[in-house]
C-alpha positions in Angstrom: 192.5 119.8 97.2 192.1 118.8 93.5 190.0 115.8 92.9 191.5 115.2 89.5 192.9 111.6 89.1 196.0 111.4 87.1 196.0 108.5 84.7 199.3 109.3 83.0 202.2 108.1 85.1 204.7 110.0 82.9 206.4 106.7 81.8 207.9 106.1 78.4 206.5 103.1 76.6 210.0 101.5 76.6 209.9 101.6 80.4 206.6 99.8 80.7 205.8 96.1 80.0 203.4 95.5 77.1 200.7 94.5 79.6 201.2 97.7 81.6 201.0 99.8 78.4 197.6 98.2 77.5 196.4 98.5 81.1 197.2 102.2 81.2 195.5 102.8 77.8 192.3 101.0 78.8 192.2 102.8 82.2 192.5 106.1 80.3 189.6 105.1 78.0 187.5 103.8 81.0 188.0 107.1 82.9 187.1 109.5 80.1 184.4 112.0 81.0 181.1 110.5 79.7 180.4 113.7 77.7 183.7 113.2 75.8 183.5 109.4 75.4 182.3 107.9 72.1 179.2 105.7 72.4 180.2 102.0 72.4 178.6 101.1 69.1 180.2 104.1 67.3 183.5 103.3 69.0 183.4 99.8 67.6 182.5 101.1 64.1 185.4 103.5 64.2 187.8 100.7 65.1 186.4 98.5 62.4 187.1 101.2 59.9 190.6 101.6 61.2 191.3 97.9 60.8 190.7 98.3 57.0 193.1 101.2 56.7 196.6 100.8 55.2 197.9 103.4 57.7 197.2 101.1 60.8 200.4 99.5 62.1 200.4 97.7 65.5 197.5 99.7 66.8 199.0 103.0 65.8 198.0 105.4 63.1 201.0 106.0 60.8 199.6 109.4 59.8 199.4 111.0 63.2 201.1 108.5 65.5 198.2 108.0 67.8 196.9 104.8 69.3 193.7 104.4 67.3 191.8 102.9 70.3 192.4 106.0 72.3 191.7 108.5 69.5 188.5 106.6 68.5 187.3 106.7 72.2 187.0 110.5 72.2 183.9 111.6 70.5 185.2 114.9 69.1 188.3 113.3 67.5 188.3 112.2 63.9 190.3 110.1 61.5 193.4 112.1 60.4 193.4 110.7 56.9 193.0 113.2 54.0 189.6 111.4 53.4 188.6 110.6 57.0 187.0 107.2 57.5 185.1 108.5 60.6 
C-alpha cells in the first residue's frame, strides 16, 4: 500500500472557505520533503522580496498565477519575473 499522503483534496478555491484555503496551503508547505523545502530564513527573504513587487496581488503572483508563499517554500523554484528577485 502506498504511504503517500495526499494533501490536495481536489477542491476548487470557490468551494472552500478562506480559512480552509489557507489551512490547506500551510499544510502543503509543512509537509514538503525537507530536501525540497526552502530554509526558513531564505523563505522569509523571498517573501520580503515578493512584498515589494508590483506583480503581487492578494498573495498571488500576477505573472504566473502562483501563491507566492507556496512557490517560495520550494527551494528549486524561482521568481518568474524577467529579472528574478530570488
